[in-house]
Every structure is written in C-alpha cells, then in structure tokens.
N, C-alpha and C positions, 0 to 999 in steps of 0.2 A: 607130594612128600619129598623132602630134601634127601639127597643121598648122604650116606654116612662117610665121615672121614675121621681118621685117628691121628692125632698129633702126639708124638712121643718125644720127650726130652730126656736125654741120657747125660748123667753127670760125669765129671772128670775122673772120679775114682774108678768108674767102670771102664772108661775109655782107655786108661793107662794100663789096665790089667788084661793081658791077651786072652786068657781063658774066659773071663767074665764078659769081655767085649764080644767074643765069638758066640757065647750063649745068648747075649742080648740080640745080636744080629740074626741068629737063628729064629728067635721068637718074633722079632720085628718082620722078617721076611715072610713068616707064616701068617701075619695079619692079612685078612682078606680085604679087598677093596682099596680105596684111596687112603694114602697115608703120607706123613711127613716125619722126618727125623731131625731133631735139633740137638746139637751136641755142645758140651763144654770142652774143657781141655786145659784148665788152669794148672793142674799139677804137672802136665807135660811142659807147659810154658815155663814154670818155675824151674824144672829140671834143666831145660835147654839154656835158660838165662844163667843159671848157676855155672854150667859148663863153659859159658862165655865170660865168666867173671863178673856177672851182674847180680846185684842184690835185689830180690823181690820185696817190695814194700807193700804191706797190707794194713788197712784200717777197717776194723769191724767186718773182716772177711772180704773186703773189697780191695782189688788191686789198684795201686797207684801206677798209672801208665804214662811214663814220660816218653820222649821221642824214641829213645833206644828200646824201651820195653815195648812200645807200639810195633816196632819192626819185628821183635821176637814173636809177639802174639799174632801178628798178621801172618807170619811164616808158619807158625805152629798150628793155629786154628784153621786158617784158610788153605794151608798146604798140607803139612804132614798129617794132621788128624783127619781133616775132611776127606782128602783123597784116599787115605788108607781105608776109611769107612766106605767110601763109594766103591772102591775096588772089591772089597769083601762082599758088598751087597750084589755087585754084578756076578760074583761067583755063586751067589744064591738065587740067580735068575730074577733079581730085582733091578729094574732099569733105573738106577739112581742117577741124580744130577746134583753135583756139588755146587753150592751157592754161598755167597755172602750177601749182606744187605745192600752192598753197592751194585751187585749184578742186577740189571734191568730196573735199577732204582727201587728195589723191593722194600728196603727199610731205611727210612730217613730219620736221623737223630740230630740232636744238638749236644754240644759239649756241656757236660755237667758243670753248673756254676759252683762257686765256692760254697761248701756246706760245713757249718761250724768251724769256719776258718781253714778247712782242708781243701787243697787243690788236688783233685783226682787225676788231673792231666787229661790225656786223650781218652776219656771215658764218655760214652754216649748214653743219653736218655732218649728213649724212642718217642718220636713225634707221630709217625704214621707208618702203616704197612700197606703196600700196594696189593690189596686183595685181588683185584681184577687180574693183574699180571700173574700172581701166584696161582690163581684158578686156571688161567690159560695153560700154565705149565702142567698142572695136575691133570687137566682134561686131555692132555696128550699121552696119558698113561705113563708119565714120568713120576718118579718119587724124589722130591726135593730133600737134599741133605744140607741143612743150613748151619753154617759156622756162626759163632757169636761175635760177628763183626758187622758194623753198620757204616753209614757215611752221612756227612752233613750237607751234601750238595755243593760244597765249596772245594772239593778235591781232597778232603781229609777222611781217612778211615778212623773209626772210633771203636774201641773195645767196649762191648755191651754185654750185660748180664744175660746168660742163656735162659735162665728161668723167666726173665721178663720178655725176651724174644718169643719164647714158647707161648706165654700168656697172650701177648699182643697178636701173634700169628693166629692163635685159636679164635680170638675175638674178631679179627678181620675176616676170617673164613666163615664165621657163624651166620653171616647174611646169605651165604650160598649153600652151606652144608649143615648137616646134623653132626656137631663136633664133640668128640671125646678127647680130652687132653689128659695125657698120662705123664706124670713126673716119675721117672725111674731112677733109683739109686741103690745103694748097698743094703739098705734096711727093708724090712717087710712092709713098712708103712710108717705113719706117725705113731711113735711109741708113748704109752702112758708112763712107762718106766724105762729110761734109757739103758738100764742094766739088764732088762728082760726083753730079749728079742721077740718073744711071743706076745708082748703086751700091746698089740696093735689096736689103736682106736678105730673102730669100724666106720664111724661117720662123724664129720665135723661140720657144724654150721658156723655162721659168723658169731653168734652168741657163745657157742662153745669155744671158738678161737679166742675171743676176748677174755673168757674165764680162764682158759689154759695159760694165756700169757701172764695174767695176774698171779696165778698159782705157780708159775715157773715150770709147768709141764712142757710148754712150748717155749723154746728160747733159741738164741743164736741164729744160725742160718735158716732154721725152719720157719722163723717168723716171716721174712720176706717171701719165702716159697709159698707159704699159706696165704699171704696177702695177694700174691700174683694169682693163686688158684681162685680165691674169692672174687677178685676183680674179673676173672674170666667168666665165672658163674653169673655175676651181675650183668654181664654184657653178652648174653645169649648163648654161651657155651653150655651144652646139655649136661655134661658131667665132667668132673676132674677127679682123677685117681692118683694117689701117691703110693707107690709100691716098689717092690724089688725088681731089679732089671730082668730077672728070669720069670716074672709073673705079670707080663703086660697084656694079658688076654682080657682084661677088664673084669675079672672075677675075684681079684685079690687086692689086699691093701686097704688104704683109708680113702673113703669116698667123701668128697667135698660137696655139700648141698646148700641150697638157700635156706 
C-alpha cells in the first residue's frame, strides 16, 4: 500500500495577507505525514514591480513576463515569499526546504510559444517533473516549499503558473504515493453562485465541469484551475479538493472526481 502525501497549493491572495497566511501555515503544519506546499505570489510581484515604476501587464489573468519582470518575479517568488514561508514553517516545527524548479532540475519547462499572437515572454509550460529527486527529498523527512519558477535547461528561469505546477507535481508523485491535491484560496470551494459564499458545489466531475462552463457558473480563473484538477485526477491522483485556506484537512470544499 502506498503511503499518503498531501500536496497543498496556496494562492497569492492568501500569501499577501499576514493573518490568513499564518492561519494557513498553522493548518498546513498540522497535516500528518508527508506533504508539500506550492505557493503563488502574483499580487506581491505586482506590488513590488509598481514600487519600481514597472507596469504589470496581464492577458486573461496571465502575466506578461519580460526580462525586467522576470527579475522581479524571481526575487519575489524565489526569495521574499518562499523564504518567508520557510522561516514561518520552521517556527512551527516543520522542517521546510525552499525550492524552485531549477533546483536539482526538479521542473523543466519550455518557453510558451506565441498564442493568439500574444508573446507571454519568459513564461514556462511544464515539460516534466523529476519525481525521483522530489521523492528523495521527501523521504529525508523534509517538506518542500515550491515557488512558481521553473527552468528550460538552457540557463533561463521561467515564470510558471502555480496551479499547473501543483497539478504536475501531484501527477509525478502519484507513481510513488497516494496523493491528495488541495487547492486552497479565499473561498470555501467552487461556488454555484459567486454572490453566495455558502453555495459550495460539493462534487464536480468532468461532465459537471463542461456543463458549468456552458452555463457560466464556472468562469475566469476557475476554468484553468479545474482543468488542472481534472488532469491530476486523470493521471493517478486519488482526489483533488478546492477549499478555503483555513480548511485544508480534506473534509471541506469541492471534491473533484472522475
């Protein structure tokens, strides 16, 4: 029987809020057994870029990452946000290790090609996760804390979507572990009515997802999040849960099923 592991992805809205981040880390530290934390930090990057007089350009919720913005996100994601989380987990007796995809060649990506005529710059689409090396880290009783940065093997860091990294990481570990992937953010789950915080949809299958998209119930950034969740389920991940950052015990939120 495979040992269990919990992969938790926390969004930027939680990361930038001191109180909510502390709550999330309390709950994460309390998770028993093997675990990984994958974080965003886009709002922090936007704030730092603005303080440097740089305009953040977004298309369909995706950041255009030119050379100057790449420097900012590398510093913010791999340094400021990542090491802040690692230090706070150490204070909670959780032996965390901060990582990017470039460390130990954990996550190899390629630069996103032009899409609908849009050049996203130094944005990476994941090619592979080195599951063996990641397992070696985990088996040393270390807790990886992964920033949303990957590399192309040619010396370039690439800004990479944290939801995608979480899904790809969960898929790579499914051959070794019984994986639960948790997407945590500021809502209680996927909402049937965005105006009603209590209208959490308890279960979503692929057929449900297709219907909700057509009906407009699922829209915007929730579409790629659910696509990543369904891809994980299709590739050996036992369950995916989308839930509030203070409810990552696997008992709350929206469960994604086959």
